[in-house]
Each structure stands twice: as C-alpha cells, then as structure tokens.
N, C-alpha and C positions, 0 to 999 in steps of 0.2 A: 126585764126592763133595763137592768144594769148592763146586760150584754149589749142591748141595742144602743144605749148611750155610749158605751165604750167603743162600739164599732163606728158610730158617727164621729166621735172624737178622733179616732184613728184616721178616718177618711178625711176629716178636716185638716189634720196635720199633714197628710199626704198631699192634699191640694196646695196647701201653703208651701210645702217643700218643693213641689213641682213648679210653682210660680217663681220662687226664689232661684231655683236652678235655671229656669228658662231666662230670667232676667240676667243672671250672672253670665250665662252663655252668650246672650245677645250683646252684652256690654263688653265682650272681648274685642269687638270691632267698632264700637260707637260709644258715645257718652249718654248719660241718662237723659239729658235734656232733649235728645233727638229720638228717644224711644217712645213708642206708643203702647197703650194698654192692649189693643187688639194684636199687636205684634207679640207681646209677651204671652197672652192667652193662647194664641195660635201655636206658639212654640211649646207651651205646656200641655196642649191638648184639652184646654178648658174653655168655658164661655167667658165673655167679658163680665157677665153678672157674677160669676164665681170669683173673679178678681176682687170685686168690691165687697165681697163677704169677708175678705181678709185684709185689704188695704184700702184706705179712702182715696189714695192717689199714688202715682208712681214715686213721688217724693218719699212716702211712707215705706214703700218697697226698698228704696235706696237706703233709708235709715236702718231698716232691718238688716240689710246686707252689710252696712258699716259695723253694726254690733256683732254680727257673725264673723266678719273678716278680722276683727281685732281680738275676739274672745280667746282664740287658741294662742295667739302671741302673748297675751297677758300671762297666761299660765306658764309658758315657756320661759319668759324673762324672769318671772317670780322664782322659778326653780333655779335659774342661774344665780340670782342674787342670794338665794337661801343656802346654796352650797358653800362649804368651807374651802379655804385655799387663798393664796395670795392674789395680788392684783393681776399679775401676768396670767395666771390660770383662769381667772374670771374673764379677762379680755378674750382669751382664746375661746372659751366656752360661749361667750356672747356672740362672737362673729360666726362661729360654727352653727349656733342655734338660728341666727338670722338667715344664713344661707340655706339651711335645711328647711326653714319655714317657707322661704320663697319657692324652693323646689316643690314642696308638698302642697302649697296653697297659692299657686301662681295666679289663678283667676281672681282670687280675693285681693292679692297684692296689686295686680294690674288695675282692678276697680278702684282701690284706694288711691293709687298714684294718679289716676286720671281724674277722679272726682274731688280730690282734696282742693283743687283750684278750679273746679268745674262750674257749670252754670246753674246748678240747683242749690239754692241757699240753704235749705233745711239739711241737705246732705253735707255740705261744707261745714255747717255748724255742728252737726253730729260727729263728724270726724275730729274737729277741733276739741269738742267736749270729751270724746273718748281718749284722745291723746293727752288732754289735761288730766283726766283721771289716772291715766297711765303714769304721767309724770309725778302725780301725788303718791302713787304706790312706790315708785322708784325712790322718791324723796324719803318716804317712811323707812324703806330698807337702808338707805344711806345714813339715816339718823341713828340706826342701831350700830353702825360701825364706830371705831374709836374717834372721838372728837378731835378736831384740829383748832388751833388758835384762830380766832376771828371768824369762825363758822357758826352762823345762826340759821334760823329758819329761812330767811330770804336767800342766803347763799346756797343752802341745800336745794331749795326749789330751783334756783338758777342752774345748778349743776344737773339736777334731774331732767330739766327741760333740754339741756344741752345733750344729755345722753339719748333722750327720746328723739330729738331732731336728728342726731347722728344715726340712730337705728333706722329711722324712716328713709333717710337719704341713702344709706347703705343698702337697704332692701330694694329701693328703686334702681340702684346701680346694678345689683345682682340680677334683677328682672330684665333690665335692658341687655345685659351681657348674655344671659341665657337665651333670650329670644333672638338676638343677633346671631348667636352660635347655631341655633336650630335653623335659622333662615339660610345659613350658608351651607347646610348639609344637602347633599343630593343623593337619590336612591342608589346610584351606581357611579362608577368612575366614568362619567360622561364628559362631554365637551361643554357642559353648561358653564357659563361665566361665573367666576367667583363673586359672591355678594360683597359689595363694598363695606368695609368696616368689620368684616369677619375676623376674629382673633381668638384662637383656641386657648391662649393663656390669659385672657382678660379676666375671667372669674377669679383665678388665683391672685392676680395683681390687685383686684378690688379687695379681696380678703386681706392681703398683706397691707394695703393702704389703710383699711379700716382699723386693723390692729395698731398700726403706728399712730393713727389719729387718737385712738383711745388711750394709748400710752402717754401721748402728749397731754391729754386732758387729765389723766391720773397724775402726771408730774406737776402740772399746774395746780392741781388741787392741794398737793402736799406743800407747795410753797406759797399758796394764797394767804395773805395776812388780813383779809377783810378790807372793806371800803372805808 
C-alpha cells in the first residue's frame, strides 16, 4: 500500500512539474494574461482536467512560478550577506551572483520581469510580497552589521528595499543584454544584417555600473545621519 501511495505521489509531482515547465516555456513569448489552460496542458502532454487537480486557475500557476523563481535567488543573496569581507568584496560578490543567476535561470528572470507589472493581479501581488520578504531578510542581515549614528529600523528597511530594487533592475538589465547579444549572433559569417542594438561589451558595462551604484549606496549609508 505504501508503495502505491508513494508512486501516486511521485506521479502527482511529475504532473505538477510538467505543468510548471510548460507554463514557463510558453511564457517566454507571451504574458500570463494571454495564456490558456488548454495551451498549457497541450504543451505538458496532459488533459485540462489534470491541470485543475493541481491549480484552481492560471493565476495560481503564476504564483507558484513566482515562488520558484525567487527561491534560489534568496539563498544566493543570503550567502553573499553571510560571507565575511569588506564592502567592496560584498559588492563584487553581489553583482557576480546576480549575473550568474540570470544566466542560469533566464526563463524565471524573464517571467518575473514581465509579470511584475503585468495584467494578473494575484501574480503582481505575489511578486511584491516575495520581494517584501526578501527586503526583510536583507534588513535583518544589515542589522547585524556595525550600527551607524541615526540608523534605526525604518532606515534599515529603506536601505534593504533600495538594495532589493537595485538587484531587480540589475537582473533585468543583464537579461536584456544577454538576449540582445544572442539575437545578434548568426550561425556562420553570413551576410545577414547586424541586429540593431547588439553590443558585445554591454554585459560588462552593466556589471561595472551596478558596482558603482552599489558603492554610491554604501557611501551614502556611511554618511547618513538620519531624518
């Protein structure tokens, strides 16, 4: 009996995974508001009835993708904040982590960038809530660092939200640059026209700008005297 239950549970997890993968794949070229259940189940190789055994609607699928999309980034940033070293080292690590995350989880980053201001309210709210929790985690880590005059809980929360907003905008910039770079590539040295906006050094410049911006935030933090 336990073997049968375990097999059913594994099959259920596989079906859910197939639906989420199908949704993420389809959302590479469209937003969630334009997606249909039959389209997702056709891509996953399942019936529409199977979809509703896992999700009440497409908004719930989107919320599950939000949670998955941000879960790995939470762990990465926590590890950056936990490591020892000065502000410069932490800044370099943070930008490197963000770039690597975008390269390794591009479909998730693309989904978040598109749906953060998209047409499905539940998904927008889920993204805002996850980023809020993310800011709270960053604020807790900042609170463990040496205190500065005039810094209380409101200032730490403001700084944490500033870091999170910077992380999101930097990830979106990396994504756009990587996809523009790939779009400009051709299989061979052909006579195909160059894609407008292609720029091989764009990723490096985004990383350099992100580091400078974080240094500016760090400098401002050291000189902030409170409101």
